[in-house]
C-alpha positions in Angstrom: -209.1 31.8 57.7 -205.9 30.2 56.4 -204.0 31.2 53.3 -203.1 28.3 51.1 -201.4 29.0 47.7 -203.1 32.4 47.5 -206.5 31.1 48.4 -208.7 31.7 51.5 -210.4 28.8 53.1 -213.2 29.0 55.7 -213.3 26.2 58.2 -215.7 25.4 61.0 -213.4 23.4 63.3 -209.8 23.1 64.3 -209.8 19.5 63.1 -210.3 20.8 59.5 -207.4 23.3 60.0 -205.2 20.4 61.1 -206.3 18.3 58.0 -205.5 21.2 55.7 -202.1 21.7 57.4 -201.3 18.0 57.1 -202.3 18.0 53.4 -200.0 20.9 52.8 -197.2 19.1 54.6 -197.8 16.0 52.5 -197.6 18.1 49.4 -194.3 19.6 50.6 -192.9 16.1 51.5 -193.9 14.9 48.0 -192.1 17.8 46.3 -189.0 17.3 48.6 -189.0 13.6 47.6 -189.0 14.5 43.9 -186.1 16.9 44.5 -184.2 14.2 46.5 -184.7 11.7 43.7 -182.4 13.9 41.5 -179.5 12.8 43.7 -178.2 16.3 44.4 -176.3 17.2 47.6 -177.0 21.0 47.3 -180.4 22.5 46.4 -180.4 26.2 45.4 -183.8 27.9 45.3 -184.8 31.4 44.3 -187.5 31.5 46.9 -187.9 30.9 50.6 -187.5 27.4 51.9 -189.8 26.6 54.8 -188.7 24.8 57.9 -190.3 21.4 57.0 -188.5 21.1 53.6 -185.3 22.3 55.1 -185.4 19.7 57.8 -186.2 17.0 55.2 -183.2 18.0 53.1 -181.0 18.1 56.2 -182.0 14.6 57.1 -180.9 13.4 53.7 -177.6 15.4 53.8 -178.7 18.0 51.3 -177.6 21.6 51.8 -180.5 24.0 51.0 -179.7 27.5 49.8 -182.6 29.9 49.6 -183.2 33.4 48.2 -180.8 33.1 45.3 -181.3 36.0 42.8 -182.5 35.2 39.3 -179.5 36.4 37.4 -177.1 34.7 39.9 -178.9 31.3 39.4 -178.6 31.6 35.6 -174.9 32.4 35.8 -174.4 29.7 38.4 -176.0 27.1 36.1 -173.8 28.2 33.2 -170.6 27.9 35.3 -171.4 24.6 37.0 -172.6 23.0 33.8 -176.1 22.4 35.2 -179.5 23.7 34.3 -182.2 25.6 36.0 -185.2 23.4 36.7 -188.7 24.5 37.5 -190.4 21.1 37.8 -189.0 18.0 39.4 -191.0 15.2 37.8 -188.2 13.8 35.5 -184.8 13.6 37.2 -183.4 11.6 34.3 -183.8 14.6 32.0 -181.9 17.1 34.3 -178.3 17.9 33.9 -176.7 18.5 37.3 -174.1 21.2 38.0 -170.8 20.4 39.7 -168.3 22.2 41.8 -165.6 21.1 44.3 -166.3 23.3 47.3 -169.2 25.4 48.7 -168.5 27.5 51.7 -169.9 30.5 53.5 -167.4 33.2 54.0 -167.4 36.7 55.6 -166.6 39.7 53.5 -166.7 42.7 55.7 -169.9 42.4 57.6 -171.7 40.3 55.0 -171.9 36.5 54.7 -171.6 35.2 51.1 -171.5 31.7 49.6 -168.4 30.9 47.6 -168.4 28.1 45.1 -165.0 26.9 43.9 -163.7 24.4 41.4 -166.7 24.9 39.1 -167.0 22.6 36.1 -166.4 25.1 33.4 -164.2 27.4 35.4 -165.3 30.3 33.2 -166.4 32.7 35.9 -165.2 34.5 38.9 -166.4 37.0 41.4 -164.6 40.3 42.0 -165.3 41.9 45.4 -164.7 45.6 45.5 -164.4 47.3 48.9 -163.7 51.0 49.6 -163.9 53.7 52.2 -166.8 55.5 50.5 -169.3 55.0 47.8 -167.3 57.5 45.6 -164.2 55.3 45.8 -166.3 52.2 45.1 -168.0 53.9 42.1 -164.6 54.9 40.6 -163.2 51.4 41.2 -166.2 49.8 39.5 -165.9 52.1 36.5 -162.2 51.3 36.2 -162.9 47.6 36.4 -165.6 47.9 33.8 -163.3 49.7 31.5 -160.6 47.1 31.9 -163.1 44.3 31.3 -164.4 46.0 28.1 -160.8 46.4 26.8 -160.1 42.7 27.6 -163.3 41.7 25.8 -162.5 43.8 22.7 -158.9 42.5 22.7 -160.2 38.9 22.7 -162.6 39.6 19.9 -159.9 41.4 17.8 -156.3 41.0 18.9 -155.0 43.8 16.7 -154.1 47.0 18.6 -153.1 50.6 18.0 -150.4 51.8 20.2 -151.2 55.0 22.1 -149.2 57.7 23.9 -147.9 59.5 20.8 -146.6 56.2 19.3 -148.0 57.0 15.8 -146.3 60.5 15.9 -143.0 58.9 16.9 -143.2 56.4 14.1 -144.0 59.1 11.5 -141.0 61.2 12.8 -138.7 58.2 12.5 -139.9 57.5 9.0 -139.2 61.1 8.0 -135.7 61.0 9.7 -134.8 58.0 7.5 -135.8 59.8 4.4 -133.9 63.0 5.3 -130.5 61.4 4.3 -131.7 60.6 0.8 -133.5 64.0 0.3 -131.3 66.8 -1.3 -131.4 70.6 -0.5 -133.6 72.7 1.6 -136.3 70.1 1.6 -134.1 67.9 3.8 -133.8 70.8 6.3 -137.6 71.2 6.4 -138.1 67.5 6.9 -135.5 67.3 9.8 -137.1 70.3 11.5 -140.6 68.7 11.2 -139.4 65.4 12.5 
């Protein structure tokens, strides 16, 4: 029994197994050729890339990146100016993404892929590290608050000053009016301010 695309096939000889394997390899080669026809030098896939396609890409000088998460691929497409493609039949209809550098770097004990010089330049990654999950949670909340404030400021640049600013402005306005106010009322205003 051999599993092919979720199907089970019963065969009566090893020659038929070899035929099935060769047919599967031909199908993979055909799909790789369609991807290569796009003229890319990096191929990012959400799923596993088997050894045969990886070796075909390596022969053609194409870097293959596998197991990219769904949201990450969407954001990557937006930032590089490309589009996510699910079929590879029409390379002329596909917009390719661009970036200047792709490198694998170590952050702590983890390897990550960094892409720099992206076409739109409208994204960045912030790496938070801390001694404990509590420290990281606090740092993440603080960063989230700061980004929300930044987003609100971009949408509406008007601001209200805090830290007792409104109270100080009110007291200054009353102080200016004290000089022109006669009698006990002026004393009350000065005491309030």
